N, C-alpha and C positions, 0 to 999 in steps of 0.2 A: 668477375670476368670482364672482357672488353667486347666492343662491337666486333663481330666476326664477318669474314666473307662467307659465302655459302659453300665454299669448296669442300671442306671436310665433312660438314653435315650432310651434303648430298652424296658424297662418296660412301659415308657410313650407311645411309639409307639404301643406296644401291647394293651394297654388300649384304645387308641384312633383310632386304625385301620389304621395306616400308617406304612411305613418302613423307617429306617434310611439307607441312602446310604453309602456304604463303597467303597471308590475309591482307587485303587492301584496306587501309585505314584512311581517315580523313581529318581527324582532330584528336585532341587530348583524350576525350572519352573513349573513342574507338580504339586508340592505342592502348589505353589502360586495360580495357577488356581483354584484348588479345594477349598481352604479356602476362597479366595476372592469371588468366586461365591456363596459359601454357605452363607457367610456374606450378600451378596447382596440379596439373596433369603430368608434370615432368617431361614435357615435350620440347624439342628444339623448335624454333619458330622463325619465320621470315616475315618481317613487316614490310609491306609493299606500298608504294605510292606512285600513281600515274603522274605525268607532267602537270596536269591541272591540280592534283592534290598537293604536289610539292610547291606549286605556285601559290595555292590557297593558304596552306599551313606554314610554309617557309622551310626550306631544307635545313637551315640552322636550328630551328625549333625541333624538328623531327630528330635530328642528330643528337641534340641535347637530351631529349626525352629518352632516346635509345641508350645514351651513356648512363643515365640514371638507372634505367631498367637493368642494364648489363652489370652495373656495380651492385645493384640490390639483389639480383637473382643469379643463381648458379646454373642457369641453363643456357645453351647456345642461342644467341639472338643476332640476327642480321637485319639490316635495313637495305631495301632493294628498290632500285629505280625501275619502274615497270612500264614497258611500252614507250620508251623514249626514242624519238627519231632525230633529235638534235644532238649532234656530237658534242658541241660546246657546252650544252646544258649538262650532259653527262660528266664531262671533265670538271665543270664547276662544282657539282655535287660530290664527286670523288674527292676533290680538294677539301670540301667541307668535312668529310668523314665517312661517306657512304662506301661500302666495300663490296657491293653487289649491284650489277646493273643489267638491264636488258636493252640492247640496241635493236630496234625493230625496223629492219630494212625489207620486210616481207612484201611491201608494195613495189619494190624495185625489181628490175631484171636481175637474174642470177649473178652476173659478174659485178654489177653495181652493188648488190647486196654484200657480196664478198668484200669489196673494196672498203665500204663504210664500216663493216664489222671488224675487219683487220685493223683499221685505224683506232677503233675503240679498244681492242684487245691490247695493242701496243702501248697505249696510255695506261689502261687499267692495271695491267700486270706489273707496272712499275710500282704500284701502291699495294700489291697483293690483293687487288680487287678482282672479283670474278665477273665473267661476261656470259650472258645468255643471249642467244639470237633465235630467230624464228625462220623456218623454211616452210613455205606454204602459207596460206592465209586463212584465219578464222573469220567467219561471218559474224554479224551482230554488232553490238555497241558496248563499249566500256568507256565511261566518261566521255571524252571528246573524240575517241577513236571509233570510227564507223566504217564497216566493210559490208557492202551489199552482198546478199546471198549469191548473186550471179558472179561475183568476183572472188568468192571463196574457192580455195583449191587445196588438195591434200598434199602432204609431204611425199616426195619421191625418195625411196630408200637409197638408191644409188647416188642421187644428188646430195643427200644428207651426208654420206660418207665423204664425198669430195669437199663439200662445204666445210665440214669439221676439220679435215686435213689442211685445207688452205687458209682457214681463219684462225685456228688455235683456240676456239671458244671452249668454255668450261662446261656448258650445258646447252641443250637444244630443245626449244619448244616445237612440238610436232603438231601438225594439223591432221587429225584422224576422224573428224566428224563433230567435234565440239564447237560451240559458238559462244561469244560473249553475250551476257544478258539472259533473258528467259527464252525458253524454247516454245515454238508453236505446237510441237508434238514431241513424243519421246525421241531423244537423240539416238541415232544409229552409229555406233563407233566401229571403225574399221580395225578390228583387232588383228587381222592377218597382216595388214600393213604395219601395225605397231610391232608385231613379231619380227617382220623382215627388217625394219629399221634397227631393232635391238640387236639382231644378228650381225648387222653390218657396221655398227658403231659401238664405241665402248665408253662414251661419256654419259653422264646422267641426262635423262629425258624428262621433259616438263609437259604437264597437261594444263593448258589454259582453258578458260570457259567451263570450269567444273561446277559452277553454280547451276542448280536445277537439273543436274545429271543424277539419275538414280544411283544410290549407294553401291549396288552390286556391280554396276558398270565401272564406277570409279575404282573399286577394289580389284576388279579384273584387270583394269589398265595398270594398276600398281603391280599386280602379280606378273605382268608381262614386261615390266621394266620402267614404268613411270616412277620418278624419284622425288618430284616436286609437283604439288597440286595447288593451283591458284584459285582463290575464292574471293569474290567481290560482291556480286549482286545478292547472294544469299545472306549477306551480312546487313546490307543497307535496308532491305525491305522490312525485316522484323524490328530493326532499330526505329525506323521512321513510323511504322505502324503503331508501335508502343507509345511513341510521343503523341501521335494523333489521338489515340485512345485516351491518354492522360489529359490532353487539352479538352477533349469532348466532355470528360467527367469533371474537369476543373477549369472552366473557361476563364477564370480570373487569375490563373497561375502566372507567376512572373519570376520565379526563382529557378535558375538553370540547375541548381543542385538537386532540386526536386523533380523537375520534368525530364531531366536527362537520365535519371536513375532507372526508370522503367525501360528506356531504350537500351541502356547498358545491360540490364538483366536479360532482356530478350535476345540480345546479340550474344551474350555469354553462353546461352544454351546451344546456339548454332556453332560457336567456336568449339565447345566441348564435343559436339557431335562430329564435326569435321576432323578433329584430332583423332577421335576414335576410328573413323572411317580410314584415315591415312595410316593407322597403325603406329603412330609416332609417340603414343603415350608411354611413360615409364622407360624411356630410352636413355635418360640421364638422371 
């Protein structure tokens, strides 16, 4: 297969009532864990990278790894630009081979958000690349993206319908009470708001900030129309904890092939679990 956009995989998920997991990766090891586990579980998968990840690992390297995985495995694989705010950076990575992007104008006023999103849609669709946008703001932190709780706001269903109509986006990230990073208490999701958004729009809906959210809440959100679930923090913590434990037990270790392996195995269990929660296993 080849690197795909997220268009058909999300439409399939929407039709059949499951969600495609989008896993944030940072390097070769985390990339391998995600694609190998998705292959094992026969799940479509989205490999996501924030701007700081793309800068750290290199868009060309991530695209090359994705090409290898797509040629090796017969499952749908997409690479996705997550929470990008720089239009030129999105264009650059689409030119490299990325076929899915999120332009995050959620910090902007409604009309300015529409304008910047439209400009990305016009460029991306020339390359059959899909565009996700966000309406409303999630609190918390993901890599270099920080939104104070006081600045977080929920998605307005009527605004969502207008936003989609005027921008032509392929999927919409909704703010219904999730947040990036870890929660101070159990999250309270506004499912009534999600129902109303789903009634007013017909494109796939995306849940950001799904790490640390109880499984039953994620599954309920999927049952109400969420088609893509983003996972980041829940992957980083077990990976890093396993490395710390390995170095505590082997303080003289210096071979990355050995000390990275426990991190990969710890992360693999989380990827398996998230695929199961999304209901995307055995879809291909």
